C-alpha positions, 0 to 999 in steps of 0.5 A, a space after each residue: 499500499 503506497 503512502 502519499 507524501 504530504 506537500 508543504 503548503 505554499 502559504 507556509 513557505 511564503 510565511 517562512 520567507 517573509 519571517 526571515 526578511 523581517 528577522 533580517 531587517 530588524 537584526 541588520 538594522 540594529 547597531 553593533 560594535 565589531 572589529 574590522 581589518 582595514 588595509 592601509 597605506 602611508 602617504 607623505 613619507 619625508 623626501 629624504 627617507 625611504 622604506 627599507 622594509 615593508 611595513 604592516 599593510 593592515 590595521 584592526 579598527 573597533 567600529 559601531 555601525 548598523 549591521 548593514 554598514 558593517 556588512 557593506 565595510 567588510 565587502 568593500 574594505 577601503 584603504 586607510 591613508 596613514 599620515 607619515 610626515 611627522 614621525 617619532 624616532 626610536 633609534 637609528 633608522 627605527 621610526 614609529 607613528 601612533 594611529 591614535 593621533 590620527 583618529 579624526 583623519 581615520 574617521 573621515 575615511 570610514 563610510 558614513 554612518 560608521 563610528 571609529 570606537 578604538 584603533 587596536 594597533 597602539 604603534 606602527 613601526 617603520 624602518 626608514 633609511 636616509 635617501 642617498 645617491 651613488 654612481 656605480 659601474 656596469 658589469 657586462 656578462 658576455 659570451 661571444 663566439 666569433 666566426 672563424 677569422 673574425 674578432 673585435 676590432 676594438 674594445 667592446 663599448 658599454 653606454 653608459 658604463 656607469 649609472 646613478 642609483 639612489 636608495 637607503 645609504 646603508 644599502 648603497 655602501 654594499 654596491 660597487 657595481 651592477 650586473 647586466 643580464 647575460 648577452 650570448 652571441 654566436 657565429 659573429 662576423 659583423 658589428 653588433 649593438 644590443 640593448 641589455 637589462 641591468 640587474 636590480 641587485 637582490 631585486 631590491 625594491 628600495 633602490 631606484 635605478 635611473 636607467 633600465 638598460 644599457 647598449 653594448 656594441 662591438 666593431 668587428 672585422 676579419 683578421 689576417 696575418 702579416 710578416 715583416 723583416 724588422 732591423 733591431 738596435 742594441 742598447 747599453 753596449 759598453 764602449 770598445 765592445 763589439 758583438 758579432 751577430 748572425 743577423 741584423 733583422 728579426 721577423 715580426 709575425 702579427 695579426 691585424 684586421 684586414 681593413 688595417 693591413 695596408 697601414 702596416 710597414 716596416 716603419 710601424 715596428 721598432 725592435 730593441 735588444 738590451 745588452 745589459 740584461 744578457 750581461 747581468 744574467 750571464 746570457 750568451 744571446 740577446 732578447 729582442 723586444 718590440 718597444 713600438 708598434 701600432 695600437 690596431 695590432 691585435 697580436 705578434 711574435 718575434 722570430 727568433 726569440 733569441 739572438 746569439 752573439 760573440 763578444 769582440 773586444 
């Protein structure tokens, strides 16, 4: 035998809904005292000061308001601005402010109908450093591979090679240079110019860098080898002493950029042997040294590296 389920009358459901609405209106129309957490920000920090650590980002405030106002406050929590222009100093870089001294200012920022009863936080501490500036060098991080036979014509250019940073003096003292992000280039055979980002040390938000990128550039050329026969001179040879040597010239094997190859001649090099060095070290040979050469010569070697001699007195 089937049992018929009893249906709840619609009038009863309507009665419950109406009763709940009446209860809701009566309950939330009453005034209550409760504690609400408000996010805060700090304004008018002295221009010669800078936050070294992030201070508290919220404060608890005891408020009195209707249930509706409290509900609205919790759903739409306004950021409270705290005045930081007149701070009290505790020691060194530690300062503090007293929120209770800003009761009127805070009250004006609350919703209409919300009355401030008490600020729970008695004291808010701020770690402020003296704002200072410093010029520091830029340190590139390069990995450049050249095409066979190619190389830099001049030194790599970094512009600017130094920049001004500002921040708390205590932090600036620890920074002597700024690193760049790594620049990797492969199979390079033409001039290059790249913008590279500066790395903010330890991602310190308290540091201000007046430039975010620098330009790294280089002139590239093909290099070739050249060979020249260069006469040499002997210095510090005592009077009435003559030497017998098998050659009056040495061979200079040099590497130079192709664009500068035509500029090199026998007059470009000056080679000298110091007899005093051989005599002092009791050597039976002279050591030729290049004492003058063009700045654009990349590298060179002297052949032979030793010149045998016989003394004739």
